[in-house]
All heavy atoms as an XYZ file, in Angstrom:
727
protein
N      30.407    -12.515    -16.667
C      29.364    -12.061    -17.527
C      28.986    -10.686    -17.151
O      28.873     -9.856    -18.064
C      28.117    -13.017    -17.415
C      27.012    -12.673    -18.260
S      25.681    -13.940    -18.120
C      24.576    -13.323    -19.264
N      28.596    -10.366    -15.982
C      28.277     -9.000    -15.480
C      29.301     -8.542    -14.531
O      29.668     -9.147    -13.548
C      26.923     -9.052    -14.780
C      25.756     -9.525    -15.687
C      25.179    -10.638    -15.449
C      25.261     -8.642    -16.659
C      24.201    -11.060    -16.265
C      24.222     -9.004    -17.470
C      23.713    -10.281    -17.213
N      29.895     -7.331    -14.795
C      30.871     -6.767    -13.830
C      30.297     -6.575    -12.460
O      30.954     -6.769    -11.361
C      31.239     -5.430    -14.420
C      30.826     -5.509    -15.907
C      29.668     -6.494    -15.885
N      29.009     -6.281    -12.366
C      28.425     -6.068    -11.038
C      28.202     -7.289    -10.229
O      28.233     -7.254     -9.004
C      27.070     -5.281    -11.221
C      26.350     -4.978     -9.904
C      27.269     -3.974    -12.022
N      28.239     -8.363    -10.886
C      28.065     -9.755    -10.225
C      29.133     -9.908     -9.124
O      28.915    -10.536     -8.123
C      28.044    -10.802    -11.230
N      30.302     -9.500     -9.417
C      31.389     -9.600     -8.416
C      31.150     -8.836     -7.214
O      31.377     -9.313     -6.066
N      30.549     -7.664     -7.272
C      30.153     -6.855     -6.166
C      29.016     -7.547     -5.405
O      29.022     -7.642     -4.117
C      29.684     -5.525     -6.517
N      28.098     -8.134     -6.116
C      26.998     -8.921     -5.479
C      27.519    -10.197     -4.661
O      27.132    -10.414     -3.581
C      25.983     -9.358     -6.397
C      24.900     -8.370     -6.712
C      25.172     -7.022     -7.222
C      23.569     -8.693     -6.698
C      24.232     -6.090     -7.422
C      22.563     -7.760     -6.923
C      22.873     -6.456     -7.276
N      28.532    -10.802     -5.291
C      29.176    -12.002     -4.599
C      29.906    -11.522     -3.343
O      29.818    -12.221     -2.358
C      30.143    -12.665     -5.543
C      29.537    -13.902     -6.140
C      30.532    -14.663     -6.948
N      29.984    -15.045     -8.182
C      30.074    -14.315     -9.365
N      30.788    -13.297     -9.468
N      29.423    -14.804    -10.435
N      30.566    -10.384     -3.492
C      31.395     -9.833     -2.304
C      30.499     -9.569     -1.115
O      30.951     -9.760      0.066
C      32.110     -8.616     -2.712
N      29.244     -9.186     -1.302
C      28.390     -8.937     -0.098
C      27.482    -10.095      0.240
O      26.611    -10.048      1.151
C      27.524     -7.632     -0.341
C      26.693     -7.735     -1.631
C      28.409     -6.480     -0.263
C      25.803     -6.548     -1.821
N      27.666    -11.217     -0.562
C      26.961    -12.468     -0.086
C      25.775    -12.763     -0.855
O      24.997    -13.690     -0.401
N      25.478    -12.102     -1.916
C      24.224    -12.425     -2.671
C      24.546    -13.463     -3.808
O      25.260    -13.172     -4.624
C      23.672    -11.096     -3.307
C      23.001    -10.098     -2.379
C      23.055     -8.803     -2.693
C      22.658    -10.582     -1.164
C      22.465     -7.901     -1.803
C      22.079     -9.635     -0.228
C      21.997     -8.291     -0.538
N      23.899    -14.550     -3.665
C      24.051    -15.615     -4.574
C      22.712    -16.077     -5.034
O      21.805    -16.131     -4.197
C      24.871    -16.837     -4.070
C      26.300    -16.489     -3.876
C      27.149    -16.352     -5.130
O      26.656    -16.787     -6.186
O      28.227    -15.745     -5.104
N      22.451    -16.558     -6.267
C      23.350    -16.527     -7.369
C      23.393    -15.098     -7.977
O      22.421    -14.448     -8.281
C      22.587    -17.452     -8.385
C      21.214    -17.356     -7.996
C      21.224    -17.112     -6.466
N      24.596    -14.530     -8.022
C      24.831    -13.183     -8.284
C      24.406    -12.743     -9.729
O      23.756    -11.684     -9.795
C      26.376    -12.865     -8.138
N      24.648    -13.559    -10.676
C      24.193    -13.169    -12.048
C      22.653    -13.001    -12.095
O      22.222    -12.035    -12.793
C      24.717    -14.224    -13.161
C      26.188    -14.104    -13.415
C      27.031    -14.946    -12.306
O      26.372    -15.582    -11.475
O      28.283    -14.752    -12.433
N      21.965    -13.943    -11.577
C      20.475    -13.888    -11.622
C      19.992    -12.649    -10.832
O      19.112    -11.893    -11.367
C      19.827    -15.113    -11.037
C      18.379    -15.095    -10.841
C      17.777    -15.050    -12.210
C      17.969    -16.306    -10.036
N      20.593    -12.376     -9.721
C      20.145    -11.248     -8.937
C      20.553     -9.904     -9.631
O      19.782     -8.916     -9.502
C      20.844    -11.225     -7.512
C      20.249    -12.475     -6.674
C      21.049    -12.527     -5.369
C      18.795    -12.190     -6.377
N      21.623     -9.849    -10.316
C      21.982     -8.638    -11.036
C      20.921     -8.435    -12.164
O      20.458     -7.256    -12.378
C      23.370     -8.809    -11.683
C      23.608     -7.639    -12.753
C      24.436     -8.692    -10.547
N      20.489     -9.503    -12.845
C      19.455     -9.342    -13.906
C      18.127     -8.855    -13.371
O      17.477     -7.950    -13.887
C      19.353    -10.635    -14.717
C      20.499    -10.826    -15.605
S      20.270    -12.152    -16.806
C      20.126    -13.566    -15.688
N      17.753     -9.453    -12.189
C      16.447     -9.164    -11.580
C      16.498     -7.697    -11.125
O      15.536     -6.981    -11.308
C      16.182    -10.116    -10.403
C      15.002     -9.602     -9.580
C      15.904    -11.502    -10.909
N      17.631     -7.319    -10.474
C      17.732     -5.903    -10.087
C      17.645     -4.888    -11.187
O      17.028     -3.901    -11.047
C      19.093     -5.728     -9.289
O      19.124     -6.657     -8.230
C      19.211     -4.264     -8.776
N      18.345     -5.260    -12.267
C      18.305     -4.313    -13.442
C      16.876     -4.339    -14.071
O      16.466     -3.088    -14.390
N      16.183     -5.350    -14.020
C      14.792     -5.328    -14.602
C      13.932     -4.475    -13.782
O      13.068     -3.646    -14.188
C      14.294     -6.747    -14.779
C      12.772     -6.748    -15.054
C      14.942     -7.434    -15.912
N      14.056     -4.723    -12.396
C      13.248     -3.902    -11.565
C      13.521     -2.455    -11.597
O      12.615     -1.558    -11.686
C      13.409     -4.356    -10.046
C      12.858     -5.763     -9.846
C      12.728     -3.392     -9.007
C      13.080     -6.419     -8.492
N      14.815     -2.067    -11.593
C      15.224     -0.676    -11.765
C      14.776     -0.027    -13.056
O      14.169      1.005    -13.075
C      16.736     -0.527    -11.614
C      17.194     -0.777    -10.214
C      18.669     -0.659    -10.120
O      19.409     -0.392    -11.186
O      19.171     -0.755     -9.021
N      14.909     -0.763    -14.196
C      14.500     -0.117    -15.464
C      12.911     -0.092    -15.617
O      12.453      1.095    -15.829
C      15.135     -1.011    -16.611
C      14.655     -0.582    -17.943
C      15.290      0.819    -18.282
C      15.180     -1.515    -19.085
N      12.342     -1.142    -15.558
C      10.863     -1.196    -15.816
C      10.138     -0.652    -14.731
O       9.067      0.020    -14.899
C      10.437     -2.621    -16.206
C      10.955     -3.080    -17.495
C      11.995     -4.102    -17.565
C      10.552     -2.523    -18.631
C      12.446     -4.532    -18.743
C      11.030     -2.895    -19.851
C      11.993     -3.902    -19.991
N      10.511     -0.827    -13.389
C       9.806     -0.217    -12.331
C       9.892      1.266    -12.366
O       8.909      1.936    -12.209
N      11.040      1.853    -12.686
C      11.209      3.263    -12.834
C      10.301      3.785    -14.015
O       9.701      4.886    -13.872
N      10.357      3.039    -15.082
C       9.520      3.622    -16.275
C       8.013      3.496    -15.908
O       7.339      4.470    -16.304
C       9.796      2.657    -17.445
C      11.126      2.849    -18.168
C      11.365      1.811    -19.242
C      11.291      4.274    -18.698
N       7.665      2.378    -15.210
C       6.183      2.376    -14.930
C       5.760      3.414    -13.879
O       4.716      4.026    -14.102
C       5.872      0.958    -14.306
C       5.913     -0.220    -15.271
C       5.728     -1.569    -14.528
C       4.779     -0.192    -16.252
N       6.636      3.681    -12.976
C       6.319      4.717    -11.943
C       6.273      6.045    -12.696
O       5.391      6.928    -12.432
C       7.265      4.709    -10.795
C       7.111      5.904     -9.853
C       7.064      3.369     -9.913
N       7.271      6.368    -13.462
C       7.330      7.580    -14.163
C       6.153      7.801    -15.097
O       5.583      8.963    -15.227
C       8.608      7.700    -15.022
N       5.684      6.728    -15.729
C       4.471      6.912    -16.619
C       3.235      6.833    -15.885
O       2.146      7.243    -16.366
C       4.516      5.757    -17.727
N       3.225      6.280    -14.745
C       2.058      6.219    -13.890
C       1.203      5.015    -14.317
O      -0.105      5.000    -14.106
N       1.765      3.998    -14.810
C       0.969      2.773    -15.194
C       1.409      1.688    -14.199
O       2.587      1.409    -13.915
C       1.337      2.331    -16.651
C       0.541      1.150    -17.060
C      -0.851      1.230    -17.161
C       1.217      0.015    -17.414
C      -1.485      0.178    -17.598
C       0.539     -1.058    -17.841
C      -0.872     -1.062    -17.934
N       0.373      1.086    -13.600
C       0.605      0.068    -12.546
C       1.466      0.730    -11.407
O       2.380      0.088    -10.861
C       1.368     -1.190    -13.090
C       0.649     -1.991    -14.076
C       1.541     -3.089    -14.651
C      -0.647     -2.602    -13.631
N       1.106      1.925    -11.121
C       1.943      2.779    -10.232
C       2.164      2.171     -8.904
O       3.246      2.141     -8.387
C       1.212      4.201    -10.130
O       1.008      4.639    -11.462
C       2.164      5.179     -9.414
N       1.088      1.748     -8.137
C       1.181      1.281     -6.791
C       2.044      0.018     -6.707
O       3.000     -0.021     -5.924
C      -0.144      1.107     -6.260
C      -0.763      2.450     -5.928
C      -2.116      2.286     -5.236
N      -2.568      3.616     -4.942
C      -3.746      3.909     -4.675
N      -4.733      2.963     -4.745
N      -4.153      5.155     -4.300
N       1.785     -0.960     -7.502
C       2.656     -2.181     -7.464
C       4.050     -1.879     -7.864
O       4.978     -2.419     -7.167
C       1.943     -3.196     -8.388
C       0.762     -2.678     -8.933
C       0.649     -1.219     -8.390
N       4.270     -1.089     -8.876
C       5.696     -0.810     -9.301
C       6.420     -0.041     -8.181
O       7.547     -0.350     -7.884
C       5.612     -0.029    -10.641
N       5.774      0.946     -7.591
C       6.425      1.678     -6.610
C       6.725      0.812     -5.406
O       7.801      0.991     -4.666
C       5.618      2.863     -6.189
N       5.842     -0.090     -4.994
C       6.061     -0.947     -3.862
C       7.220     -1.876     -4.109
O       8.021     -2.148     -3.250
C       4.798     -1.786     -3.539
N       7.322     -2.458     -5.323
C       8.413     -3.263     -5.675
C       9.775     -2.541     -5.608
O      10.798     -2.999     -5.068
C       8.233     -3.984     -7.035
C       7.124     -5.002     -6.917
C       9.506     -4.677     -7.595
C       6.566     -5.513     -8.231
N       9.792     -1.272     -6.220
C      10.934     -0.520     -6.173
C      11.286     -0.116     -4.780
O      12.508     -0.132     -4.396
C      10.715      0.743     -7.004
S      10.704      0.590     -8.774
N      10.314      0.111     -3.857
C      10.684      0.431     -2.425
C      11.314     -0.862     -1.762
O      12.236     -0.655     -0.971
C       9.404      0.768     -1.696
N      10.837     -1.993     -2.068
C      11.436     -3.227     -1.574
C      12.892     -3.405     -2.041
O      13.744     -3.753     -1.206
N      13.206     -3.087     -3.219
C      14.548     -3.137     -3.807
C      15.373     -2.122     -3.043
O      16.578     -2.420     -2.533
C      14.520     -2.984     -5.286
C      15.933     -2.860     -5.879
C      16.659     -4.223     -5.932
C      15.909     -2.282     -7.378
N      14.862     -0.937     -2.919
C      15.641      0.049     -2.217
C      15.837     -0.216     -0.744
O      16.926      0.201     -0.091
C      14.921      1.465     -2.306
C      15.060      1.979     -3.746
C      13.950      3.076     -3.978
C      16.396      2.527     -4.018
N      14.911     -0.991     -0.120
C      15.103     -1.434      1.252
C      16.336     -2.299      1.464
O      17.102     -2.184      2.421
C      13.803     -1.994      1.833
N      16.485     -3.102      0.439
C      17.717     -4.003      0.447
C      18.961     -3.128      0.348
O      20.007     -3.406      1.008
C      17.707     -5.024     -0.642
C      18.917     -5.809     -0.865
C      16.461     -5.940     -0.492
N      18.925     -2.090     -0.548
C      20.126     -1.211     -0.658
C      20.436     -0.477      0.684
O      21.567     -0.241      1.022
C      19.945     -0.266     -1.859
O      18.970      0.675     -1.530
C      19.786     -0.921     -3.161
N      19.392     -0.134      1.389
C      19.636      0.529      2.643
C      20.313     -0.441      3.625
O      21.182     -0.125      4.256
C      18.283      0.958      3.358
C      17.675      2.122      2.485
C      18.494      1.336      4.723
C      16.336      2.483      2.876
N      19.805     -1.724      3.694
C      20.436     -2.713      4.481
C      21.887     -2.952      4.202
O      22.825     -3.079      5.049
C      19.619     -4.056      4.405
C      20.244     -5.080      5.206
C      20.224     -5.322      6.552
C      20.899     -6.327      4.586
N      20.954     -6.472      6.767
C      21.336     -7.143      5.638
C      21.180     -6.689      3.277
C      21.979     -8.285      5.455
C      21.790     -7.870      3.088
C      22.181     -8.661      4.174
N      22.153     -2.980      2.836
C      23.546     -3.327      2.393
C      24.482     -2.180      2.752
O      25.571     -2.312      3.227
C      23.548     -3.585      0.860
C      24.985     -3.580      0.358
C      22.908     -4.940      0.595
N      24.019     -0.903      2.634
C      24.875      0.215      2.869
C      24.876      0.720      4.195
O      25.658      1.648      4.568
C      24.511      1.393      1.813
O      23.140      1.818      2.146
C      24.719      0.999      0.466
N      24.033      0.169      5.141
C      23.939      0.741      6.497
C      25.208      0.554      7.226
O      25.524      1.315      8.179
C      22.806      0.020      7.162
O      23.059     -1.410      7.332
N      26.093     -0.390      6.893
C      27.351     -0.608      7.694
C      28.360      0.586      7.394
O      29.151      0.884      8.245
C      27.955     -1.936      7.289
N      28.145      1.314      6.283
C      29.031      2.407      5.983
C      28.567      3.722      6.596
O      29.151      4.769      6.378
C      29.232      2.442      4.521
C      30.049      1.363      4.001
C      30.282      1.573      2.523
N      29.240      0.954      1.808
C      28.901      1.109      0.477
N      29.605      1.925     -0.196
N      28.000      0.442     -0.016
N      27.516      3.717      7.265
C      26.922      4.952      7.899
C      25.870      5.594      7.092
O      25.533      5.281      6.038
N      25.338      6.770      7.716
C      24.255      7.489      7.112
C      24.579      8.012      5.704
O      23.733      8.088      4.786
C      23.820      8.607      8.025
C      22.821      9.522      7.419
C      22.995     10.758      7.121
C      21.435      9.206      7.173
N      21.829     11.322      6.574
C      20.855     10.329      6.661
C      20.654      8.044      7.319
C      19.560     10.346      6.218
C      19.314      8.143      6.880
C      18.862      9.219      6.309
N      25.837      8.535      5.564
C      26.153      9.193      4.212
C      26.041      8.226      3.094
O      25.742      8.667      1.919
N      26.199      6.945      3.347
C      26.182      5.993      2.267
C      24.711      5.584      1.933
O      24.500      5.205      0.820
C      26.938      4.739      2.637
N      23.827      5.751      2.884
C      22.501      5.207      2.672
C      21.372      6.318      2.594
O      20.193      5.982      2.216
C      22.079      4.166      3.768
C      21.935      4.775      5.166
S      21.580      3.449      6.259
C      21.205      4.383      7.697
N      21.737      7.583      2.701
C      20.737      8.631      2.807
C      20.040      8.706      1.398
O      18.737      8.939      1.395
C      21.294      9.968      3.154
C      22.305     10.493      2.185
C      22.879     11.848      2.676
O      22.071     12.701      2.991
O      24.075     12.031      2.602
N      20.601      8.512      0.269
C      20.001      8.594     -1.005
C      18.964      7.377     -1.170
O      17.904      7.615     -1.662
C      21.058      8.473     -2.112
C      20.588      8.847     -3.531
C      20.258     10.155     -3.811
C      20.489      7.912     -4.471
C      19.749     10.530     -5.089
C      20.120      8.271     -5.769
C      19.704      9.633     -6.015
O      19.308      9.922     -7.295
N      19.312      6.241     -0.664
C      18.446      5.127     -0.761
C      17.241      5.327      0.116
O      16.084      4.930     -0.187
C      19.200      3.820     -0.391
O      20.126      3.500     -1.291
N      17.461      5.923      1.362
C      16.360      6.205      2.256
C      15.396      7.236      1.606
O      14.199      7.061      1.667
C      16.875      6.712      3.620
C      15.784      7.279      4.486
C      17.723      5.662      4.433
N      15.949      8.239      1.036
C      15.065      9.270      0.321
C      14.222      8.572     -0.675
O      12.960      8.836     -0.707
C      15.938     10.345     -0.276
C      15.215     11.304     -1.230
C      14.363     12.262     -0.453
C      16.161     11.964     -2.142
N      14.830      7.757     -1.568
C      13.924      7.176     -2.597
C      13.071      6.053     -2.190
O      11.975      5.834     -2.759
C      14.883      6.725     -3.824
C      15.379      7.807     -4.641
C      16.576      8.360     -4.725
C      14.544      8.678     -5.479
N      16.632      9.413     -5.504
C      15.382      9.666     -6.001
C      13.213      8.621     -5.850
C      14.942     10.628     -6.905
C      12.751      9.548     -6.702
C      13.513     10.530     -7.199
N      13.394      5.485     -1.087
C      12.512      4.426     -0.504
C      11.210      5.208      0.079
O      10.135      4.700     -0.206
C      13.153      3.719      0.672
O      14.282      3.050      0.170
C      12.197      2.686      1.331
N      11.457      6.288      0.695
C      10.309      7.098      1.235
C       9.453      7.587      0.066
O       8.307      7.520      0.177
C      10.800      8.263      2.150
C      11.332      7.675      3.304
C       9.669      9.204      2.440
C      12.139      8.684      4.224
N      10.055      8.135     -1.012
C       9.325      8.583     -2.095
C       8.542      7.422     -2.782
O       7.331      7.580     -3.078
C      10.292      9.210     -3.184
C       9.561      9.442     -4.490
C      10.873     10.534     -2.671
N       9.131      6.262     -2.989
C       8.370      5.138     -3.563
C       7.221      4.676     -2.668
O       6.185      4.321     -3.143
C       9.367      4.014     -3.854
S      10.412      4.181     -5.263
N       7.475      4.673     -1.347
C       6.438      4.324     -0.395
C       5.290      5.289     -0.470
O       4.073      4.885     -0.494
C       6.931      4.159      1.033
C       7.770      2.946      1.274
C       8.359      3.029      2.673
C       7.055      1.597      1.043
N       5.567      6.573     -0.553
C       4.525      7.571     -0.725
C       3.693      7.415     -2.024
O       2.476      7.452     -1.996
C       5.080      8.981     -0.601
N       4.452      7.098     -3.079
C       3.728      6.862     -4.368
C       2.878      5.614     -4.337
O       1.810      5.490     -4.811
C       4.743      6.780     -5.541
C       5.397      8.171     -5.724
C       4.111      6.276     -6.807
C       6.692      8.170     -6.652
N       3.413      4.505     -3.636
C       2.678      3.280     -3.497
C       1.389      3.479     -2.684
O       0.403      2.964     -2.980
C       3.560      2.238     -2.860
N       1.381      4.415     -1.709
C       0.159      4.659     -0.911
C      -0.763      5.573     -1.731
O      -1.917      5.334     -1.697
C       0.630      5.310      0.454
C      -0.619      5.763      1.133
C       1.392      4.266      1.289
N      -0.295      6.659     -2.251
C      -1.120      7.625     -2.920
C      -1.604      7.210     -4.306
O      -2.643      7.777     -4.806
C      -0.444      8.989     -2.966
C      -0.277      9.634     -1.592
C       0.143     11.017     -1.732
N      -0.607     11.831     -2.693
C      -1.584     12.671     -2.261
N      -1.928     12.731     -1.060
N      -2.284     13.399     -3.217
N      -0.738      6.496     -5.081
C      -1.147      6.131     -6.436
C      -0.598      7.169     -7.413
O       0.180      7.975     -7.071
N      -1.111      7.099     -8.609
C      -0.532      7.881     -9.695
C      -0.988      9.328     -9.856
O      -0.440     10.055    -10.598
N      -2.118      9.717     -9.125
C      -2.613     11.039     -9.282
C      -3.215     11.319    -10.650
O      -3.386     10.445    -11.451
C      -1.565     12.037     -8.852
C      -1.121     11.969     -7.341
C      -2.292     12.266     -6.416
O      -3.220     13.008     -6.731
O      -2.277     11.630     -5.362
N      -3.487     12.539    -10.983
C      -4.399     12.951    -12.108
C      -3.611     12.768    -13.413
O      -4.242     12.659    -14.518
C      -4.848     14.360    -11.931
C      -3.821     15.356    -11.865
C      -4.468     16.710    -11.493
N      -3.410     17.540    -10.990
C      -2.893     18.574    -11.751
N      -3.465     18.860    -12.885
N      -1.970     19.344    -11.246
N      -2.338     12.865    -13.502
C      -1.650     12.843    -14.835
C      -1.065     11.366    -15.150
O      -0.449     11.242    -16.135
C      -0.463     13.851    -14.872
C      -0.837     15.261    -14.764
C       0.423     16.134    -14.676
C      -1.710     15.708    -15.846
N      -1.538     10.428    -14.420
C      -1.018      9.065    -14.691
C      -1.889      8.305    -15.685
O      -2.999      8.612    -15.919
C      -0.998      8.336    -13.298
O      -2.306      8.068    -12.948
N      -1.314      7.305    -16.205
C      -2.022      6.401    -17.186
C      -3.071      5.665    -16.363
O      -4.191      5.447    -16.883
C      -1.041      5.443    -17.827
C      -1.799      4.389    -18.644
C       0.049      6.156    -18.645
N      -2.758      5.299    -15.109
C      -3.831      4.618    -14.272
C      -5.129      5.439    -14.180
O      -6.195      4.954    -14.385
C      -3.208      4.407    -12.869
C      -2.211      3.291    -12.841
O      -2.074      2.522    -13.802
O      -1.524      3.232    -11.802
N      -4.912      6.730    -13.952
C      -6.123      7.558    -13.862
C      -6.764      7.761    -15.185
O      -7.957      7.830    -15.244
C      -5.685      8.902    -13.181
C      -6.752      9.936    -12.971
C      -7.678      9.603    -11.860
N      -7.065      9.352    -10.598
C      -6.839     10.187     -9.571
N      -7.246     11.508     -9.768
N      -6.296      9.912     -8.438
N      -6.013      7.878    -16.228
C      -6.580      8.020    -17.582
C      -7.486      6.888    -17.989
O      -8.529      7.113    -18.514
C      -5.446      8.245    -18.631
O      -4.685      9.324    -18.151
C      -6.011      8.498    -20.035
N      -7.023      5.668    -17.638
C      -7.860      4.416    -18.014
C      -8.873      4.167    -16.903
O      -9.577      3.142    -16.968
C      -6.916      3.219    -18.337
C      -6.077      2.825    -17.138
C      -6.044      3.494    -19.556
C      -5.344      1.582    -17.281
N      -8.898      5.013    -15.882
C      -9.860      4.868    -14.825
C      -9.734      3.568    -14.076
O     -10.716      2.941    -13.783
C     -11.286      5.128    -15.339
C     -11.576      6.511    -15.775
C     -12.979      6.615    -16.247
N     -13.384      7.975    -16.506
C     -13.058      8.721    -17.508
N     -12.257      8.212    -18.434
N     -13.435      9.901    -17.650
N      -8.465      3.159    -13.844
C      -8.204      1.926    -13.101
C      -7.025      2.141    -12.195
O      -5.941      2.267    -12.637
C      -7.966      0.861    -14.112
C      -7.556     -0.439    -13.449
C      -8.295     -1.588    -13.878
N      -7.965     -2.736    -13.057
C      -8.487     -3.886    -13.232
N      -9.232     -4.126    -14.254
N      -8.118     -4.904    -12.463
N      -7.298      2.223    -10.940
C      -6.312      2.411     -9.958
C      -5.893      1.018     -9.461
O      -6.740      0.218     -9.015
C      -6.798      3.264     -8.714
C      -7.060      4.704     -9.147
C      -5.830      5.511     -9.210
O      -4.854      5.239     -8.606
O      -5.900      6.500    -10.010
N      -4.616      0.768     -9.417
C      -4.111     -0.580     -9.023
C      -3.689     -0.508     -7.578
O      -3.109      0.433     -7.130
C      -3.054     -1.049     -9.962
C      -3.422     -1.295    -11.407
C      -3.370     -0.383    -12.368
C      -4.032     -2.547    -11.714
C      -3.839     -0.644    -13.652
C      -4.399     -2.791    -12.981
C      -4.341     -1.822    -13.901
């Protein structure tokens, strides 16, 4: 069903199809929410959790394989701590999550 499911199976993630769908939803909607600044803190925290898994999976291949994931995990954690700032939807509706 999903070509990526084979890669998930190869590293031991089961049920692969479900995890591929969950990962895709988190990446798509989490990224959109963080970019828009709506539900910024929870969305960034969830994205950071997903990225932490990618660090763990790629750590066996060395720093070069995981540096991009480390960078984005740090960015998501910083956004989760600081919130959406002044141009976010959260700030516009006067509700910080």
